[in-house]
N, C-alpha and C positions, 0 to 999 in steps of 0.2 A: 593833384587832384582823387582824392580813391575813390570806386564806381559806388552809383546808389544802388542799396542793399535791395536784390532780391525780394522779392512778395511770393511766401508763401498766401498761398491761395487755397481754399476748401472745394472752388469748382475744378470739374474735371475739361472743360472747356479750355482751347489752347490763348486763346486772349479771354481772359474775366474781367469784372467790372474791378475796378478798380477802390474799393470803398474811401470814405474820410477820413477816419484814423489810421489804415498803415499808410493814406497819403502824407501826414501828419507823420506818424514814426518813422517813416523813412527818409522827413525831412531833417528831422529832430534823434536821427538813434543816435541815442545815451552811450559814451566811450566811461563813463562811471556812475557808483553807487548814487551820484547828485545828481546828476545830469538827467541819469532813470527816475527818478521822484519826482524831477523841475516837468519831465516830459508825462508823467502820472496824473501830474496836477494837469496840464492841458487835455490831458485823452479824457479826464473825467469830469472834467470841465463844458465836454461837447453834449455833454446828459444822455450816450450813450449804448446805454446801458444794457443788459440780455433783458428778454421778451420786451422789450418797444422799440421790434420793427428793423434792428442793425447789430443780431447776436455774428450776425455770420464777421460781418466788419470789425466789430470789436476783435472777436476771435481770431481773425486774422491777422489783425496788428500784432494783435498777444503773442504767435506762432513767425509771425515778421519779427518778431522784435527776440527772442527764443531764439532762431538758427540764426542770429548775428550776436549774440551773448548769452545763456543763460540768467546771468545774474541781475541781468538789467530785466528781464522776466517776471525775474522769481522776486524784486525789486517795486515792479509797476503793481503783476497783477490784485496785490493784495490791497493797498488802493483804490484799483477801479472798484475791485469786490466792495469796498469798506463807502468806495460814494453808489454800485447799487443796494445796501441797503437800507444807508440814509432814506436817496430817493424814496424804496419801496416804503421806505418807515412811515413819509408823509403823505406817501401815498392811500396810505391806508389807513382804518378806521382811526390810529393812532392820532393822539394833539400833536402839537410842535415839537420838531427836534433838530437835535443840531446837522446843523448845516456844513458842510464840504468845503466850504467855502477857497482859499487858497494853500489849506494845510492839508501836514503829509501825513497819510492815515495808515496804520497796521488794521489788521485783525488778528486777535488773538482768543481762539479757541478750543488749545488744545485742555485737555484734564489731564488728571493723575498728577506725580508730583509729591512732596515735604510740602505739608501747611497747606492746602489747596486754600485757591483765590474763597470768600466769601463776599456775600456783599450786604448789610446790617440797613433797614431805615434811621434815624437818625431825625425822628423831624418829617420833617419836610422833604429832606434828603438824602441818601442813602450816601458810604463808608466803604468801600473795602481793603479787606488784610490778610493774607497769608502769598504763597508765590504763584507766580505764574510760569507752565515751564512753553518753549517754544515758540519766547516773545522775541520774530525777527527785526530787530534794524532800531529796536526799541530807542538804544538811545541819538539815533540817526531822526525822527522821526516827530510828529508835533502832539497828534492823538493815534486813540486807538481805540476800537470798538473789542469789546473786553465780556467774555460768561465769568460767571460768576454764582456761585450755587445761596443757597435763600435760604433761609432757617428750616420751611421745611424741605427742602432737600431737591425743590426745580431749580430751575435755570433758567437764568436770563441776562439779556445782551444791556451792555452799560458802554455809553462813550468816559472815555477819563484824559484830561490832560496829560499830559507824557511828560510836563516842564514841572509835572508838578514832584516839590520838597520830597512828597512821600514813598515818588517813585525813587528804586535803587535798581538799574541793572548790573546785575551779580557777572563781574566779567569774568575772560580768561576762561570759560567752559564750555567754548564755541574749538575745538580741538580736527575738525570737518579738514579734508584735504579735495572737496567738495565744496564750491558755492560758500567761497573761504571770503569774501567779501560779505555775503547776508549773515551777520551773524545770525544764531537765534536761541539762545539760550534766553533762562527765568530771569525773572527779577520780582524784585521783590514790592509788595502794598501794602501802606502802611496810612492809613486813617488818608484816603483817596478819593476824596467830591466824585461821584460818579453820578452820566444822570439817566437813568434806565430810557432804552429804546425797545419799546415793543414788552406784549405784556410776557408774562416769562408762560415758556414753550416758544414763543414766535421765532426767537431766531430761528429753529433746528424746521418748523412747522412751515415756517412759508417757502412758496415758494423758489426765491433764487435761492438755495440753503443748494440744492442738484444741481442747479446752473452755473451757482459758482466754481464747486464741485468741477463741471465739465469745462468751465476756464482753463484751471487747471490742467488740464490733458492738453486744451490746446496749448503752453510752454512747453509741454513737453513734446508733444506732434515736433515744435517748431526745429526741437533739440537735437528729434531723429531728424529732420530733414536735412539741420547743417551738417552731424556725417553722413549722409546718404548721399549727400553733392559732394565729401572727399573721398567717396566712394568713387563716383562719377567718374570726377575728374580725373587719378590713376589711372581709373580706365579708357578714357580716352588721350591716354602717352603713348604713342609706339601700340603694338600690334597685343590686345590681350589675353591671355592663357583663357582654358576654356573656364578654371575655376574660379579665374576671376570673373565674370560674363555671371555663371550661375549665382557666383552672392551678391553679385548686382542686383538679377533678375529676382532674388527670394531679398533680396532689401527693395529694391519700388513693388512686392508684391505685398506686401509690410504699413510700408506710405501707404500706399492705395485703401490699403482697410479701415487707415488710421482716418485718413481726409473723407470718404462716405460718413463713416460714425463722426462724423463730426459735424461734417454739413447737411447732413440728416437731423444729427443733434439743432442746429440752427433753424433749424426750420420748422420742427415742432416746437420749441423754444416758439420762438414768436406768434405763432397764428393757433396758440393757447393748450395747445393738448399737452402738454411739457410739465403737470401742474401735479399734485399730491400724487396720488403711487406709480402711477406712469412718467411723473418727473423725479422720483426717485429711481425705479428699474432704467428708465433710459441715464440716468447715466451713470449708476452702477458699469452696464453694458459698455457705453464707453470707456469710460474710465482705464475698464479693465481690456481693451479693445485699445486701447493705444498706452500700456502700459506695457501688454504682452509685446507689441509692433514694437516697443524704445527696445526692450532687452534684446531681442531679435535681429533687430538694427546695431545694435555695439557688438552685437556676437557676430553674427557676418562683415560686418567691418577690421573686425579685430582681426579675426582670419585672413579674412584679403589683404589686406595691410602689412598684417605683423607688428612688430614692435617698435620701428621707423618715429615713425611720424605718436607714439606715445613720447616714445623719447630725445626728439627733434622737436615737433613739430609742437610750441606753445599753444596755439590757439586750439589744437584737435589735440592734445591733453586738455585742457584745462576744460572743453564743450564732455569729454570721455565723463569726467570727477565728476562733470555737474550733474551728468544727466544722468547719473549710474544714484548719486544722493536725493537730487526732486525724485525724481519716480520713486522713489520709497515711499510719499505721503499716498499714494497708493499700497492696502494694506493684503496683495497677492490672496494667499488661498482663501484670509480672511472674510476680504471683499466678496470672494466668489462663492462662499459659503451665502451670507445673507443675502448675494443674486439668487442662489436656489430657495434661501429660505423664505425668500415671498414671492418667490415662483408657486413653489409648494402651496404655498395659501392662499397667495391668488384661482377663484375657482377656474378662471374660464383658460382654453387650450392656450399659453403663449407663443406656438409655432403652424 
């Protein structure tokens, strides 16, 4: 019987409390995309969304899964984000929206590409047409929340049934060597019926947009912890040389930086402090902190261990490739420039 996966905690305590979602994740740790999506349904059904008092538990569950397998976390995180979005819509001023139920959900909100996705009113209904890029697991999910452009150029969120005949998942475009089990290619929509979720602009303006971005960073963090555990295990074999110890110390510093950033963010989200401009700036800071830590941890682990684990340890090689691709959801210098712009526009002193 394999040992129970270790928890990735956001607490500095050596004996931190373990939340309900973390317990469930450890008990049902997935070994495939199918079992990951099944776990996502179970986690989402608990209603522990960001901002409802259980943000730390949620992010620790994602990090714990990611430390085990980043591909599993990459499959689960969008489903939980969709569940949180639907919950926010139902709790807002908007009327009834689709219930997540026992369906598997994705969130397809990337823009660009050829023939951008548009939404057209047809009587009391809406139809989607065009191509949406970066649609992760579209061929394996039941439904998705999708952003589309309206005639006036505004952006609006819609719920769609991915089993509809007008959905065409373009196969063969996913050439990645990381997250190979999470194909994220384009999907063509041809007169696909869609249900509006929120008014135009609501998807980006709601507080949960920033919180969801930090949830992705929690997954990156978990993947980095997986790498950190690899170098720690290697250092504990025999007498480590000074360079190994230096790399291990640097890795620990970056892990702790990320942990503290996520722990603080979880508390701010739950106490209502992370909304509006504050929430957006918090997300940018946390994501930048964690993304930088991931890159530095991967560098230190690579320098310390050399090529052997990349060539001979399948789990390690997969984790490195998965993390390198996943963390590129952070737009590096562009996102830091966006944070700098926010600091300039805010008349208050940030430090």
